[in-house]
C-alpha positions as CSV (number, residue, x, y, z in Angstrom):
1,X,-13.5,15.3,-2.9
2,X,-15.6,15.1,0.2
3,X,-16.8,11.6,1.1
4,X,-20.6,11.1,1.3
5,X,-22.4,8.9,3.7
6,X,-26.1,8.1,3.8
7,X,-28.8,8.3,1.2
8,X,-28.2,9.4,-2.3
9,X,-29.7,12.8,-3.1
10,X,-33.1,12.7,-4.6
11,X,-33.4,13.8,-8.3
12,X,-35.3,17.0,-8.6
13,X,-35.0,17.9,-4.9
14,X,-33.2,21.1,-4.1
15,X,-30.9,20.9,-1.1
16,X,-29.5,23.9,0.9
17,X,-25.9,23.5,2.1
18,X,-25.8,23.5,5.9
19,X,-22.3,23.3,7.4
20,X,-21.9,22.0,10.9
21,X,-19.3,21.1,13.5
22,X,-19.4,17.9,15.5
23,X,-17.2,16.4,18.2
24,X,-15.8,13.1,19.3
25,X,-15.3,13.6,23.0
26,X,-13.3,10.8,24.6
27,X,-12.6,10.7,28.4
28,X,-11.6,7.8,30.6
29,X,-12.2,5.2,27.9
30,X,-15.7,6.4,27.1
31,X,-17.2,8.8,24.6
32,X,-19.6,11.7,25.4
33,X,-22.6,11.6,23.0
34,X,-26.0,13.2,23.1
35,X,-29.4,11.6,22.7
36,X,-32.1,13.7,21.1
37,X,-35.4,12.2,22.0
38,X,-37.8,14.2,19.7
39,X,-39.2,13.0,17.4
40,X,-37.6,9.6,18.2
41,X,-34.5,8.7,20.2
42,X,-31.4,9.3,18.2
43,X,-27.8,9.0,19.5
44,X,-25.6,11.7,17.9
45,X,-22.2,13.3,18.1
46,X,-22.6,16.6,20.0
47,X,-22.6,19.5,17.5
48,X,-24.7,21.2,15.0
49,X,-25.1,23.9,12.5
50,X,-22.6,26.7,12.0
51,X,-24.5,30.0,12.1
52,X,-24.0,32.6,9.4
53,X,-20.9,34.6,10.2
54,X,-19.8,32.1,12.8
55,X,-16.5,30.1,12.5
56,X,-16.5,26.3,13.0
57,X,-14.6,26.2,16.4
58,X,-16.9,28.7,18.2
59,X,-19.8,26.8,16.7
60,X,-18.4,23.6,18.0
61,X,-18.0,24.9,21.6
62,X,-21.5,26.4,21.5
63,X,-23.2,23.3,20.1
64,X,-21.5,20.9,22.5
65,X,-22.4,23.1,25.5
66,X,-26.1,23.4,24.3
67,X,-26.5,19.7,23.7
68,X,-24.5,18.2,26.6
69,X,-23.9,21.0,29.2
70,X,-20.1,20.3,28.9
71,X,-17.2,22.7,28.2
72,X,-14.5,21.4,25.9
73,X,-10.9,22.2,25.0
74,X,-8.3,21.6,22.4
75,X,-10.5,20.7,19.4
76,X,-8.5,19.1,16.5
77,X,-10.1,18.5,13.1
78,X,-10.3,14.9,12.0
79,X,-12.1,15.2,8.7
80,X,-15.3,16.2,6.9
81,X,-18.2,14.3,5.3
82,X,-21.4,15.2,3.7
83,X,-24.9,13.7,3.8
84,X,-28.2,14.6,2.3
85,X,-31.1,14.7,4.7
86,X,-34.5,16.2,5.4
87,X,-34.5,18.2,8.6
88,X,-38.1,18.3,9.9
89,X,-37.3,20.8,12.7
90,X,-36.5,23.3,10.0
91,X,-38.7,21.9,7.2
92,X,-35.5,21.9,5.1
93,X,-33.8,19.5,2.6
94,X,-30.1,19.9,3.5
95,X,-26.7,19.0,2.2
96,X,-25.1,18.7,5.5
97,X,-21.4,19.4,5.4
98,X,-20.2,17.8,8.7
99,X,-16.8,18.9,10.1
100,X,-15.6,16.4,12.6
101,X,-13.3,17.2,15.5
102,X,-11.9,15.4,18.5
103,X,-11.8,17.5,21.7
104,X,-11.3,17.0,25.4
105,X,-14.4,17.3,27.6
106,X,-13.3,19.5,30.5
107,X,-16.2,19.7,32.9
108,X,-20.0,19.6,33.0
109,X,-21.4,23.1,33.7
110,X,-25.0,22.0,33.8
111,X,-27.7,20.0,32.0
112,X,-28.1,20.3,28.3
113,X,-29.7,23.6,27.3
114,X,-31.5,22.1,24.3
115,X,-34.9,20.5,25.0
116,X,-35.2,16.8,24.6
117,X,-31.4,16.2,24.8
118,X,-29.5,14.1,27.2
119,X,-25.7,13.7,27.6
120,X,-24.6,10.0,27.7
121,X,-21.3,8.2,28.1
122,X,-20.7,5.1,26.1
123,X,-17.8,3.0,24.9
124,X,-16.4,4.2,21.5
125,X,-17.0,0.7,20.1
126,X,-20.7,0.9,21.1
127,X,-21.0,4.5,19.7
128,X,-19.6,3.2,16.4
129,X,-22.6,0.9,16.2
130,X,-25.4,3.1,17.8
131,X,-24.8,6.6,16.4
132,X,-27.7,7.6,14.2
133,X,-25.8,8.3,11.0
134,X,-23.1,6.5,9.0
135,X,-20.7,9.4,8.9
136,X,-20.7,9.7,12.7
137,X,-20.3,5.9,13.0
138,X,-17.3,6.0,10.6
139,X,-15.4,8.6,12.7
140,X,-16.3,6.9,16.0
141,X,-15.0,3.6,14.6
142,X,-11.7,5.2,13.6
143,X,-11.4,6.7,17.1
144,X,-12.3,3.3,18.7
145,X,-9.6,1.6,16.7
146,X,-6.9,4.0,18.0
147,X,-7.9,3.7,21.7
């Protein structure tokens, strides 16, 4: 059974399953995260939706690069969780199936490609408090406990 974080699904609401790949990116005692400023500032693990026909690892590399400008290596899967959410940018009620990886940030190639995103470094303990959803906070807290 896949652990659920966040709000309980609303009765009568149809949700579309949306798989995604997200990364914990530790380096030099800090964690690389992304802040999405629109519609409101939200600290997130870099990552996002796996496109139809795309595998999780290529999606992870693509999404991390788009949201942070960083190239990564050696992703290793830590776990998976699901959450139910409305995604206003897609006008979509989604059952997000979030595959969580830990990977090594190699180098920053440029600024984030996605509009209204900024790459930030923070202590894992701080990320475990400030990340915008409970599932991300859970995995950041597990990583912080190991560092």
